[in-house]
C-alpha positions as CSV (number, residue, x, y, z in Angstrom):
1,M,-17.5,-154.8,-4.1
2,E,-14.3,-153.6,-5.6
3,Y,-14.1,-149.7,-6.8
4,F,-10.9,-148.3,-8.2
5,G,-11.5,-144.4,-7.7
6,L,-15.3,-143.5,-8.5
7,T,-16.2,-146.4,-10.6
8,M,-18.9,-149.2,-10.9
9,K,-18.4,-152.8,-12.4
10,F,-21.4,-154.6,-13.6
11,P,-22.0,-157.5,-16.4
12,V,-23.9,-156.5,-19.6
13,S,-26.6,-159.0,-18.8
14,M,-27.7,-156.9,-15.8
15,L,-27.9,-154.0,-18.2
16,T,-30.0,-155.8,-20.7
17,D,-32.6,-156.7,-17.9
18,F,-33.7,-153.0,-17.9
19,V,-33.0,-152.0,-21.4
20,T,-33.5,-153.9,-24.9
21,T,-30.4,-152.8,-27.1
22,K,-28.5,-154.1,-30.0
23,L,-25.6,-152.3,-28.9
24,S,-22.4,-154.3,-28.1
25,A,-20.3,-154.1,-25.1
26,D,-17.9,-151.6,-26.8
27,E,-20.5,-149.6,-28.0
28,L,-22.4,-149.3,-24.7
29,G,-19.0,-148.3,-23.0
30,D,-18.7,-145.6,-25.9
31,L,-22.3,-144.4,-25.4
32,L,-21.8,-144.1,-21.7
33,T,-18.7,-142.2,-22.0
34,M,-20.3,-139.7,-24.4
35,A,-23.0,-139.4,-21.7
36,G,-20.5,-138.4,-19.1
37,F,-19.8,-141.9,-17.6
38,E,-16.4,-142.6,-18.8
39,L,-15.4,-146.3,-19.6
40,E,-12.4,-147.3,-17.5
41,G,-12.2,-150.8,-19.2
42,I,-14.0,-153.8,-20.3
43,E,-13.0,-157.3,-19.1
44,E,-14.4,-160.8,-19.9
45,V,-15.5,-162.9,-16.7
46,N,-16.6,-166.4,-17.3
47,G,-17.5,-165.5,-20.9
48,E,-19.3,-162.4,-20.5
49,A,-18.1,-158.7,-20.8
50,V,-18.3,-156.7,-17.6
51,L,-18.1,-153.0,-17.8
52,D,-16.1,-150.8,-15.6
53,I,-17.5,-147.2,-15.4
54,K,-16.3,-144.0,-13.9
55,V,-19.1,-142.2,-12.1
56,V,-18.3,-138.3,-11.4
57,S,-19.0,-137.6,-7.6
58,N,-22.2,-135.7,-8.0
59,R,-24.0,-138.3,-10.0
60,G,-25.0,-141.0,-7.5
61,D,-27.6,-142.3,-9.7
62,G,-24.9,-143.9,-11.8
63,L,-24.0,-146.0,-9.0
64,S,-26.7,-148.6,-10.1
65,V,-27.5,-150.6,-13.3
66,R,-30.9,-149.0,-13.5
67,G,-29.5,-145.5,-13.5
68,L,-27.0,-146.4,-16.1
69,A,-29.7,-148.1,-18.0
70,R,-31.7,-144.6,-18.1
71,E,-28.7,-143.1,-19.7
72,V,-28.7,-145.7,-22.7
73,L,-32.3,-145.2,-23.1
74,A,-31.9,-141.6,-23.4
75,K,-28.9,-141.7,-26.0
76,D,-30.0,-144.7,-28.0
77,R,-33.2,-144.0,-29.7
78,A,-33.4,-147.7,-30.9
79,S,-33.3,-149.1,-27.3
80,A,-36.4,-149.8,-25.4
81,P,-37.3,-150.4,-21.7
82,T,-38.0,-153.7,-20.6
83,A,-41.0,-154.8,-18.4
84,H,-38.3,-155.0,-15.3
85,Y,-37.6,-151.3,-16.1
86,D,-41.2,-150.2,-16.0
87,A,-41.7,-152.3,-12.8
88,A,-38.6,-150.4,-11.3
89,N,-40.3,-147.0,-12.4
90,Q,-43.5,-147.9,-10.7
91,G,-41.7,-148.9,-7.3
92,F,-42.6,-152.7,-7.6
93,R,-45.7,-151.7,-6.0
94,A,-47.4,-154.9,-7.0
95,E,-44.9,-156.9,-5.1
96,L,-45.7,-154.8,-2.0
97,S,-49.6,-154.7,-2.4
98,G,-50.0,-158.2,-0.5
99,I,-47.7,-157.3,2.5
100,P,-49.8,-156.0,5.5
101,L,-48.7,-152.4,6.4
102,D,-48.0,-151.8,10.2
103,T,-48.9,-148.4,11.8
104,P,-45.8,-146.2,11.6
105,G,-44.0,-146.4,14.9
106,T,-44.8,-150.0,15.5
107,R,-41.1,-151.0,15.2
108,I,-39.3,-148.0,14.0
109,R,-38.5,-144.5,15.8
110,I,-36.4,-141.9,14.4
111,D,-34.6,-139.6,16.8
112,S,-32.3,-137.7,14.4
113,K,-32.8,-135.2,11.7
114,A,-29.8,-137.2,9.7
115,C,-32.5,-139.9,8.9
116,D,-35.6,-138.7,7.1
117,R,-37.0,-142.3,5.9
118,F,-36.8,-145.6,7.5
119,S,-38.7,-148.7,6.5
120,C,-38.6,-152.4,7.7
121,L,-39.9,-155.7,6.1
122,I,-40.2,-158.4,8.5
123,I,-39.6,-162.0,7.4
124,E,-40.6,-165.3,9.3
125,G,-40.3,-169.0,8.4
126,F,-37.1,-168.3,6.4
127,D,-35.0,-171.4,5.7
128,P,-31.3,-170.3,6.2
129,S,-30.1,-173.6,4.0
130,I,-31.5,-172.0,0.8
131,Q,-28.7,-170.6,-1.2
132,A,-28.8,-167.8,-3.7
133,P,-29.3,-169.2,-7.4
134,E,-26.2,-169.7,-9.5
135,W,-27.4,-166.8,-12.0
136,M,-27.4,-164.3,-9.1
137,T,-24.0,-165.3,-7.6
138,S,-22.4,-165.3,-10.8
139,R,-23.4,-161.7,-11.4
140,L,-22.4,-160.7,-8.2
141,I,-19.0,-162.2,-8.5
142,K,-18.6,-160.6,-11.9
143,A,-19.4,-157.2,-10.3
144,G,-16.4,-157.8,-7.7
145,M,-18.7,-159.0,-4.8
146,R,-18.5,-162.4,-3.3
147,S,-21.7,-164.6,-2.2
148,I,-22.2,-164.9,1.4
149,S,-25.6,-166.1,2.2
150,L,-29.2,-165.7,0.4
151,L,-30.3,-162.9,2.7
152,V,-26.9,-160.8,2.2
153,D,-26.6,-161.6,-1.5
154,L,-30.2,-160.3,-1.9
155,T,-29.4,-157.0,-0.1
156,N,-26.1,-156.7,-2.4
157,Y,-27.9,-157.6,-5.6
158,V,-30.6,-155.1,-5.1
159,M,-28.2,-152.4,-4.1
160,L,-26.2,-153.2,-7.4
161,E,-29.6,-153.0,-9.6
162,L,-31.2,-149.9,-8.0
163,G,-28.6,-148.2,-6.0
164,Q,-30.3,-148.4,-2.7
165,P,-28.3,-150.0,0.2
166,L,-30.2,-152.5,2.5
167,H,-29.2,-154.3,5.6
168,A,-30.7,-157.5,7.1
169,Y,-30.8,-158.0,11.0
170,D,-31.5,-161.4,12.8
171,L,-34.7,-160.3,14.4
172,D,-34.2,-162.8,17.4
173,K,-31.1,-160.8,18.1
174,L,-32.5,-157.5,18.4
175,E,-33.7,-156.5,21.9
176,G,-37.4,-155.6,21.9
177,E,-37.7,-156.5,18.1
178,R,-37.4,-152.7,17.0
179,I,-35.2,-150.2,15.7
180,I,-34.3,-146.9,17.1
181,V,-32.5,-144.4,14.7
182,R,-30.4,-142.1,17.0
183,E,-26.9,-140.6,17.8
184,A,-24.4,-142.3,19.8
185,V,-24.0,-141.7,23.5
186,A,-20.5,-141.1,24.9
187,G,-19.2,-144.4,26.2
188,E,-21.2,-146.7,23.9
189,K,-19.2,-149.1,21.8
190,I,-20.2,-151.5,18.7
191,T,-18.4,-154.4,17.0
192,T,-19.0,-154.0,13.4
193,L,-19.4,-156.9,10.8
194,N,-15.7,-156.9,10.0
195,G,-15.1,-157.7,13.7
196,D,-13.6,-154.4,14.7
197,E,-14.7,-152.8,18.1
198,H,-15.4,-149.2,17.8
199,E,-15.9,-146.6,20.7
200,L,-18.3,-144.3,19.6
201,Q,-18.7,-140.4,19.8
202,P,-21.8,-138.2,20.4
203,G,-23.1,-137.1,17.0
204,Q,-22.5,-140.3,15.1
205,L,-25.7,-141.7,13.4
206,M,-26.5,-145.3,14.9
207,I,-29.2,-147.9,14.2
208,C,-30.2,-149.2,17.6
209,D,-32.5,-151.8,19.2
210,A,-34.2,-151.1,22.6
211,S,-30.8,-151.1,24.5
212,R,-27.6,-150.7,22.3
213,P,-26.4,-149.8,18.9
214,V,-26.7,-152.9,16.4
215,G,-25.3,-150.8,13.4
216,V,-23.7,-147.7,12.0
217,A,-26.2,-145.9,9.8
218,G,-25.5,-145.9,6.2
219,V,-22.0,-147.7,6.7
220,M,-22.2,-151.2,8.2
221,G,-24.1,-153.4,10.5
222,G,-23.1,-154.7,13.8
223,L,-21.7,-158.2,14.5
224,D,-24.1,-159.2,17.4
225,T,-27.1,-159.0,15.1
226,E,-25.9,-160.3,11.6
227,V,-28.0,-162.8,9.8
228,S,-26.3,-166.4,10.1
229,E,-27.0,-170.0,9.3
230,T,-29.4,-170.2,12.1
231,T,-31.5,-167.0,11.1
232,T,-35.2,-167.9,10.6
233,R,-36.6,-164.4,11.4
234,C,-35.2,-161.3,9.6
235,L,-35.8,-157.7,9.8
236,L,-34.7,-156.0,6.6
237,E,-33.6,-152.4,6.7
238,G,-34.2,-149.9,4.1
239,A,-33.5,-146.2,4.9
240,H,-32.3,-142.8,3.7
241,F,-29.5,-141.0,5.6
242,D,-27.9,-137.5,5.1
243,G,-24.7,-138.1,3.0
244,L,-22.6,-135.6,5.3
245,S,-23.4,-137.4,8.4
246,V,-22.8,-140.7,6.8
247,R,-19.0,-139.6,5.6
248,K,-18.2,-137.9,8.9
249,T,-19.1,-141.2,10.9
250,R,-17.3,-143.3,8.3
251,K,-14.2,-141.2,8.4
252,Q,-14.2,-141.1,12.3
253,L,-14.5,-144.9,12.5
254,G,-12.3,-145.6,9.6
255,L,-14.5,-147.6,7.7
256,N,-15.5,-147.6,3.9
257,T,-18.3,-149.7,2.4
258,D,-20.6,-150.0,-0.6
259,A,-23.6,-148.3,1.3
260,S,-21.4,-145.5,2.5
261,Y,-20.0,-144.9,-0.9
262,R,-23.4,-144.4,-2.2
263,F,-25.1,-142.5,0.6
264,E,-22.0,-140.0,0.5
265,R,-22.9,-139.4,-3.4
266,S,-26.5,-139.1,-3.1
267,V,-29.3,-141.9,-3.1
268,D,-32.8,-141.0,-4.0
269,P,-35.1,-141.0,-0.9
270,E,-37.9,-142.4,-2.9
271,L,-35.8,-145.4,-3.5
272,V,-36.4,-147.0,-0.1
273,M,-39.7,-148.8,-0.8
274,T,-38.9,-149.5,-4.5
275,A,-35.9,-151.6,-3.1
276,M,-38.3,-153.2,-0.6
277,G,-40.7,-154.2,-3.4
278,R,-37.7,-155.7,-5.5
279,F,-36.4,-157.7,-2.5
280,A,-39.8,-159.1,-1.9
281,Q,-39.9,-160.1,-5.4
282,L,-36.8,-161.9,-5.2
283,M,-37.5,-163.6,-2.1
284,R,-40.8,-164.9,-3.3
285,E,-39.0,-166.3,-6.4
286,I,-36.2,-168.1,-4.5
287,A,-37.8,-168.8,-1.2
288,P,-41.3,-169.1,-1.5
289,N,-42.1,-170.7,1.7
290,A,-40.7,-167.5,3.7
291,Q,-43.5,-165.4,5.0
292,L,-43.4,-161.6,4.4
293,V,-45.1,-160.9,7.8
294,S,-45.3,-157.1,7.6
295,I,-43.8,-153.8,6.3
296,E,-43.5,-150.5,8.0
297,E,-42.3,-147.1,6.6
298,V,-41.6,-143.8,8.8
299,V,-41.0,-140.8,6.7
300,E,-40.0,-137.8,8.9
301,S,-39.8,-135.4,6.0
302,V,-40.2,-135.0,2.3
303,E,-38.1,-132.8,0.4
304,P,-40.2,-131.0,-2.3
305,K,-39.3,-131.6,-5.9
306,R,-37.7,-128.7,-7.7
307,T,-38.9,-126.9,-10.8
308,V,-36.4,-125.2,-13.0
309,S,-37.5,-123.0,-15.9
310,L,-36.0,-124.0,-19.6
311,S,-36.0,-122.0,-22.6
312,F,-34.9,-124.4,-25.7
313,A,-33.9,-121.3,-27.7
314,K,-31.4,-120.4,-25.0
315,A,-30.1,-123.8,-25.1
316,T,-29.7,-123.7,-28.8
317,A,-27.7,-120.4,-28.4
318,W,-25.7,-121.6,-25.6
319,L,-24.8,-125.0,-27.3
320,G,-24.3,-123.6,-30.6
321,M,-26.4,-126.5,-32.2
322,E,-30.2,-126.4,-32.6
323,I,-32.2,-128.4,-29.8
324,T,-35.9,-128.2,-31.0
325,P,-38.6,-128.1,-28.3
326,E,-39.9,-131.6,-29.5
327,N,-36.3,-133.2,-29.2
328,G,-35.4,-131.4,-25.9
329,A,-38.5,-132.4,-24.2
330,D,-38.0,-136.0,-25.5
331,Y,-34.4,-136.0,-24.1
332,L,-35.5,-134.9,-20.7
333,R,-38.5,-137.3,-20.5
334,R,-36.3,-140.3,-21.3
335,L,-33.8,-139.1,-18.5
336,G,-36.8,-139.1,-16.0
337,F,-37.5,-135.4,-16.2
338,G,-41.0,-134.1,-16.1
339,V,-41.6,-131.3,-18.8
340,E,-44.6,-129.1,-19.0
341,G,-45.9,-126.1,-20.6
342,H,-44.6,-124.2,-23.6
343,E,-41.4,-122.1,-24.3
344,P,-40.1,-121.5,-21.8
345,V,-41.0,-125.0,-20.4
346,Q,-41.1,-126.0,-16.6
347,V,-38.9,-129.0,-15.8
348,T,-39.6,-131.1,-12.7
349,V,-36.3,-132.6,-11.4
350,P,-36.3,-136.1,-10.1
351,M,-35.2,-136.7,-6.6
352,W,-32.1,-139.0,-8.0
353,R,-30.6,-135.6,-9.6
354,P,-29.7,-133.1,-6.9
355,D,-26.9,-131.7,-9.1
356,I,-29.9,-130.0,-11.2
357,V,-30.3,-126.6,-9.7
358,R,-30.4,-123.9,-12.6
359,E,-31.1,-123.7,-16.3
360,I,-27.6,-124.3,-17.4
361,D,-27.5,-127.7,-15.7
362,L,-30.6,-128.6,-17.9
363,V,-28.9,-127.3,-21.0
364,E,-25.7,-129.4,-20.2
365,E,-28.3,-132.6,-20.0
366,L,-29.7,-131.6,-23.6
367,G,-25.9,-131.2,-24.9
368,R,-24.8,-134.6,-23.5
369,V,-27.9,-136.5,-24.8
370,H,-28.1,-134.7,-28.1
371,G,-24.2,-135.4,-28.6
372,Y,-21.2,-133.0,-28.1
373,E,-19.8,-134.3,-31.2
374,N,-22.7,-132.8,-33.1
375,I,-21.7,-129.4,-32.2
376,P,-20.7,-127.8,-35.6
377,A,-17.1,-126.3,-35.9
378,W,-16.7,-122.8,-37.4
379,L,-14.1,-120.0,-37.0
380,P,-14.5,-117.5,-34.1
381,A,-16.4,-114.4,-35.3
382,G,-16.8,-110.9,-33.6
383,S,-14.7,-108.4,-31.8
384,T,-11.5,-109.3,-30.0
385,P,-11.1,-107.4,-26.5
386,Q,-7.7,-106.3,-25.7
387,G,-5.9,-108.9,-23.5
388,G,-4.5,-108.8,-20.1
389,V,-5.9,-108.0,-16.8
390,W,-7.9,-105.1,-15.4
391,E,-8.9,-103.2,-12.5
392,E,-8.3,-104.9,-9.1
393,L,-6.2,-107.9,-10.7
394,H,-4.2,-105.2,-12.5
395,E,-3.4,-103.3,-9.3
396,E,-2.4,-106.7,-7.6
397,D,-0.2,-107.6,-10.2
398,R,1.5,-104.2,-9.9
399,I,1.9,-104.6,-6.1
400,I,3.5,-107.9,-6.5
401,H,6.0,-106.6,-9.1
402,R,6.8,-103.6,-7.2
403,L,7.6,-105.7,-4.0
404,A,9.5,-108.1,-6.1
405,A,11.5,-105.2,-7.5
406,L,12.4,-104.2,-3.9
407,G,13.9,-107.4,-3.3
408,L,11.2,-109.3,-1.4
409,T,10.2,-112.8,-2.0
410,Q,6.4,-113.8,-2.7
411,C,5.1,-116.8,-0.8
412,M,1.8,-118.8,-1.4
413,S,0.2,-120.6,1.4
414,H,-2.8,-122.7,2.0
415,S,-5.9,-120.9,3.4
416,L,-6.4,-123.6,6.1
417,R,-4.4,-123.1,9.1
418,P,-4.1,-124.2,12.8
419,A,-4.7,-121.4,15.4
420,S,-2.0,-119.1,15.7
421,P,-1.0,-116.3,18.0
422,L,-0.5,-114.1,15.1
423,A,-4.2,-114.5,14.1
424,A,-5.9,-111.0,13.8
425,G,-9.1,-111.9,15.6
426,D,-10.2,-114.0,18.8
427,E,-11.6,-117.5,18.3
428,S,-15.2,-116.4,18.3
429,Q,-14.4,-114.7,14.9
430,R,-12.6,-117.5,13.2
431,V,-14.4,-119.4,10.4
432,G,-13.5,-123.0,9.4
433,P,-14.8,-126.3,8.2
434,R,-17.4,-128.2,10.3
435,N,-15.5,-131.4,10.3
436,P,-11.6,-130.5,9.8
437,G,-9.4,-133.1,8.6
438,S,-6.9,-132.5,11.4
439,P,-6.0,-129.5,13.9
440,E,-3.6,-128.2,11.3
441,L,-6.4,-127.5,8.8
442,A,-8.8,-126.2,11.6
443,Y,-9.4,-122.7,10.5
444,L,-9.6,-120.4,7.3
445,R,-6.8,-117.9,8.0
446,D,-7.8,-114.4,9.1
447,S,-4.4,-112.9,8.5
448,V,-1.4,-114.0,6.2
449,L,1.0,-113.0,9.1
450,P,1.0,-116.6,10.4
451,C,1.7,-117.9,6.9
452,L,4.7,-116.0,6.5
453,A,5.9,-116.7,10.0
454,E,5.8,-120.4,9.2
455,V,7.8,-119.7,6.0
456,A,10.3,-117.8,8.1
457,Q,10.4,-120.5,10.7
458,R,11.2,-123.1,8.1
459,A,13.9,-121.0,6.1
460,D,17.6,-122.0,6.2
461,S,18.4,-118.3,6.6
462,K,17.2,-115.5,9.1
463,D,17.8,-112.8,6.5
464,L,14.5,-112.6,5.0
465,G,12.1,-110.4,3.0
466,L,8.8,-112.1,2.4
467,F,5.5,-111.0,1.2
468,E,2.2,-112.7,0.5
469,L,-1.1,-111.5,-1.1
470,G,-4.0,-113.9,-0.5
471,R,-7.7,-114.2,0.7
472,V,-8.5,-114.0,4.4
473,F,-11.8,-114.8,6.1
474,A,-13.5,-113.8,9.3
475,T,-17.0,-113.6,10.9
476,G,-18.4,-110.8,13.1
477,S,-21.6,-108.8,13.8
478,G,-22.1,-108.2,10.0
479,G,-21.9,-112.0,9.1
480,R,-18.8,-113.7,7.4
481,R,-16.5,-111.6,5.4
482,E,-14.0,-112.6,3.0
483,W,-11.3,-110.1,1.4
484,K,-7.7,-109.8,0.2
485,Q,-4.8,-108.8,2.4
486,L,-1.2,-108.1,1.9
487,G,1.5,-109.2,4.4
488,I,5.0,-108.3,4.6
489,L,8.0,-109.9,6.9
490,L,11.5,-108.6,7.2
491,S,14.3,-110.0,9.4
492,G,17.9,-109.8,9.7
493,L,20.2,-108.1,7.1
494,I,18.7,-105.8,4.4
495,Q,21.6,-106.3,2.2
496,P,23.9,-109.0,1.7
497,L,27.4,-109.2,3.3
498,N,29.7,-108.3,0.4
499,R,32.9,-107.8,2.2
500,Q,34.3,-109.4,5.3
501,K,34.3,-106.0,7.3
502,D,31.1,-104.8,5.8
503,T,28.3,-103.9,8.4
504,P,25.2,-103.8,6.4
505,P,21.9,-102.5,8.0
506,E,19.4,-104.9,9.7
507,A,15.7,-104.8,9.2
508,D,14.1,-102.4,11.6
509,F,10.9,-100.4,11.7
510,F,12.3,-97.9,9.4
511,A,13.2,-100.3,6.6
512,L,9.8,-101.6,6.8
513,K,8.3,-98.0,6.7
514,T,10.5,-97.4,3.6
515,I,9.0,-100.4,1.7
516,V,5.4,-99.5,2.7
517,A,5.9,-95.8,1.8
518,D,7.4,-96.8,-1.7
519,L,4.4,-99.1,-2.3
520,A,2.0,-96.4,-1.3
521,D,3.7,-93.9,-3.7
522,H,3.8,-96.7,-6.4
523,L,-0.1,-97.0,-6.0
524,G,-0.5,-93.1,-5.9
525,V,-1.8,-92.9,-2.2
526,E,-0.1,-91.3,0.8
527,F,0.1,-93.1,4.3
528,T,-0.1,-91.2,7.5
529,Y,1.1,-93.1,10.5
530,V,-0.6,-93.2,14.0
531,Q,0.3,-94.8,17.1
532,G,-0.9,-98.3,16.9
533,A,-2.5,-100.8,19.5
534,D,-1.9,-104.2,17.9
535,G,-1.3,-106.9,20.6
536,R,0.8,-109.0,18.2
537,L,3.3,-106.1,17.8
538,H,5.8,-104.2,20.0
539,K,4.0,-101.7,22.1
540,G,6.5,-98.9,21.3
541,R,7.4,-100.1,17.7
542,Q,4.2,-100.1,15.6
543,A,2.0,-97.8,13.6
544,R,-1.4,-97.9,12.1
545,L,-1.5,-97.1,8.3
546,M,-4.0,-94.5,7.4
547,V,-5.4,-93.2,4.1
548,G,-7.3,-90.0,4.9
549,G,-9.5,-91.1,7.9
550,T,-9.5,-94.7,6.9
551,A,-7.2,-97.3,8.6
552,V,-6.0,-99.6,5.9
553,G,-3.4,-101.6,8.0
554,V,-0.8,-102.0,10.6
555,M,3.1,-102.3,10.9
556,G,5.6,-102.7,13.3
557,Q,8.2,-105.1,15.1
558,I,6.8,-108.4,16.4
559,H,6.0,-108.5,20.2
560,P,9.0,-110.1,22.0
561,E,6.9,-112.6,23.7
562,L,5.5,-113.9,20.3
563,A,8.8,-113.7,18.7
564,E,10.0,-116.2,21.5
565,E,7.1,-118.5,21.1
566,L,7.3,-118.7,17.4
567,R,11.1,-118.9,17.3
568,L,11.4,-115.8,15.1
569,P,14.2,-113.1,15.5
570,A,13.3,-110.4,17.8
571,N,13.8,-107.7,15.3
572,T,11.2,-109.4,12.9
573,Q,9.1,-106.6,11.4
574,L,5.5,-107.4,10.1
575,A,3.0,-105.4,7.9
576,E,-0.5,-106.2,7.3
577,V,-2.6,-104.1,4.6
578,D,-6.3,-104.5,3.7
579,L,-5.9,-104.6,-0.1
580,E,-9.6,-104.0,-0.7
581,L,-9.8,-100.8,1.5
582,L,-6.3,-99.6,0.1
583,L,-7.3,-100.0,-3.4
584,A,-10.7,-98.4,-2.8
585,Q,-8.9,-95.1,-1.7
586,P,-8.5,-92.3,-4.4
587,S,-5.2,-92.3,-6.3
588,S,-3.2,-89.2,-6.9
589,R,-1.4,-91.2,-9.7
590,S,-2.0,-90.1,-13.3
591,L,-3.0,-92.9,-15.5
592,S,-0.9,-91.6,-18.2
593,R,1.7,-88.8,-18.6
594,S,3.7,-87.4,-21.5
595,V,7.4,-88.6,-21.4
596,S,10.0,-85.5,-21.9
597,R,12.8,-86.0,-24.3
598,N,15.0,-83.4,-22.5
599,P,17.5,-83.9,-19.9
600,A,17.1,-83.6,-16.1
601,V,18.9,-81.4,-13.6
602,R,19.8,-82.3,-10.1
603,R,19.8,-79.9,-7.1
604,D,21.1,-81.1,-3.8
605,L,19.9,-79.4,-0.4
606,A,21.8,-79.8,3.0
607,I,19.0,-79.1,5.1
608,L,19.3,-78.3,8.8
609,I,16.1,-79.1,10.8
610,D,14.7,-80.4,14.1
611,Q,14.8,-84.0,14.6
612,S,11.2,-83.8,15.7
613,V,10.2,-83.0,12.4
614,P,9.1,-86.1,10.4
615,Y,10.8,-86.6,7.1
616,A,7.4,-87.3,5.5
617,T,6.4,-83.7,6.4
618,L,9.7,-82.3,4.8
619,E,9.3,-84.3,1.8
620,S,5.4,-83.3,1.3
621,T,6.6,-79.6,1.7
622,L,9.4,-79.9,-0.9
623,R,7.0,-81.6,-3.3
624,E,4.2,-79.0,-3.2
625,A,6.7,-76.1,-3.7
626,V,8.6,-77.5,-6.5
627,G,5.4,-78.7,-8.3
628,E,5.1,-80.6,-11.6
629,T,8.9,-80.3,-12.7
630,L,10.0,-82.4,-9.8
631,E,10.5,-85.8,-11.3
632,S,11.8,-87.6,-8.2
633,I,13.1,-86.7,-4.6
634,W,15.2,-88.9,-2.5
635,L,17.2,-88.8,1.0
636,F,20.8,-89.6,0.6
637,D,22.4,-88.5,3.8
638,V,21.7,-88.1,7.3
639,F,24.3,-86.4,9.6
640,Q,24.7,-85.5,13.2
641,G,27.9,-84.6,15.2
642,A,30.2,-81.7,14.9
643,N,28.8,-78.2,14.4
644,I,25.2,-79.4,14.3
645,P,23.2,-78.2,17.2
646,E,21.7,-80.6,19.9
647,G,18.1,-81.7,18.9
648,K,18.9,-81.0,15.1
649,H,20.3,-83.1,12.2
650,S,21.6,-82.4,8.7
651,L,19.7,-84.1,5.9
652,G,20.9,-84.3,2.5
653,V,18.1,-84.4,-0.1
654,A,18.3,-84.6,-3.8
655,L,15.7,-82.9,-6.2
656,Q,15.6,-84.1,-9.8
657,L,14.0,-81.8,-12.2
658,R,12.9,-82.2,-15.7
659,K,10.7,-80.0,-18.0
660,L,8.6,-81.1,-20.7
661,G,9.5,-79.7,-24.2
662,G,12.5,-77.6,-23.1
663,N,15.8,-77.6,-21.1
664,F,16.3,-76.3,-17.7
665,T,18.6,-73.5,-17.6
666,D,20.8,-73.0,-14.5
667,E,18.9,-69.9,-13.6
668,E,15.5,-71.6,-13.8
669,A,16.9,-74.7,-11.8
670,N,18.1,-72.4,-9.0
671,Q,14.7,-70.5,-9.0
672,V,13.1,-73.8,-8.2
673,R,15.7,-74.5,-5.6
674,D,15.0,-71.0,-4.1
675,R,11.4,-71.9,-3.7
676,A,12.0,-75.1,-2.0
677,V,14.3,-73.4,0.4
678,A,11.5,-70.9,1.0
679,A,8.9,-73.5,1.9
680,I,11.1,-75.5,4.1
681,A,11.7,-72.4,6.3
682,T,8.0,-72.7,7.3
683,L,9.1,-75.9,9.3
684,G,11.9,-74.0,11.0
685,A,14.6,-75.5,8.5
686,T,17.5,-73.6,7.2
687,I,20.3,-74.6,4.5
688,R,23.8,-75.2,5.6
């Protein structure tokens, strides 16, 4: 069968087997489109309209004519179910009633949790010369299938009608004439119906006879047991498999079939015996001399049906159009839901609708059946809140804008990553998909530093200032955790080379510290720096970033061995900050402050101080001494040399002062300066 994306093709005559309707093919296409099954196109094949319908991935019930007929019945009040539709709803029990039942386990054994139901119908005395009738082959061809043989055509036709994949095995080719559903063993091989030989891997679900795999569960049968022109005895398989298991095996083996297409998008587990009954009905009509010897069903587990509470009053409010309890209950019953009780009602979800889990999902069902086009239009009413981002997102925007203003370039990388020596934790703490598409997508990142390193590796220049703000993931004793992290990478020259003989500074620990400290000041927090022990960074050139007693990050020069392994410059500087921890710290920054209209004055200090005194300590002392009139402070000169005692240096510090509501006089500015000089004397500093 041909599919283009997630679509299904079928002739209109197959739909009218299930529902009586006066709608034309175009009208049916419009109806299904408004029901959520978009019409891709209508073509005429041998004089009949064939609909090509797009089916969303969580609506596996739409991959059958019966499922789409249910949608027509729900939306078109003038339509009515046929006797064939009613027989399908009853599971074709009348067709199965005359077939002897084998004790479960006679021919079937299930050894994997990926299969919860398996049934088989034994057929003997089959005449392989009998071909499918013209009406059936014509419909299959219109749906994009080809006619092969009666047994194969019957399985395809039932799958197209009901959505349940079936498979026929030549019983004489099955060793032990029995089926074992199990996972493959390393070293086993199977040749599938398309003639390709596959070497199997443990974990792949197989259909086996007494000694070997004879089919890939939910995907494709094996060549050694296929039915042929000599088949007179047949075992018909009907089963329900876990969709994730089918998808994993199908991708590993490079196969893509009609059966896997359906199992991956959900198949009703209760369809197995219904499809067996429909097959038996068609077999009796077409090959009446064939003997339906016995049928067996093994059920490993039964998933309980879900019940969801629904308020029609809420549905009316949420949809913006009135849904009366009578109409709402009728819509749901036409879709196959059970409705009991009074407002709010209890809705029993059918097994073919795994996408329905919450009340809002049921409201969506009411809306699409009642018709979204019936939602009345009116102008918006009520208050309009102030626009823009707030709280954490606002702070993140401020961080991004500040780092960009400092000359850094923002990066955005994919969360799925390969293993990296710059990862924050060990392998036991990593989180990743169960079935990664490739080694390059094996893990969710636990640090943004590997992402920045990859960008730096690919960059044309080694003069880089990069940052990334993104989510990281890890697992530990407290379970899985997801949080936001900021990463910074510096390398090469800090400033561009403007003149030939310029010697601009290169990125080093102190350049990175300047950026980190500026960001902290911008956020209204103050970092203290303590010796770090991060194995990714140079042992003697790193620091932990502390706010109070909380460690919020780490910064430093990359470890030389990692720099060589990752082909990064040896002077590459890295910083990693836990944004959630950082933003959770109390801020000293005022949310608002008055703007002074008065001019500022500046006083410069040439301070002679021991080199052992951190500049951060000096600046903090000056800020405290000057008080609120200090608008800004910056270091503009560092001098060592003649007339400077050993172990000391001279620091040029500028104080910019501004008063609110008045001008600074020279005397007032000098008084502030004197307070600053007195304060730094406690640090052993003097004025030159």
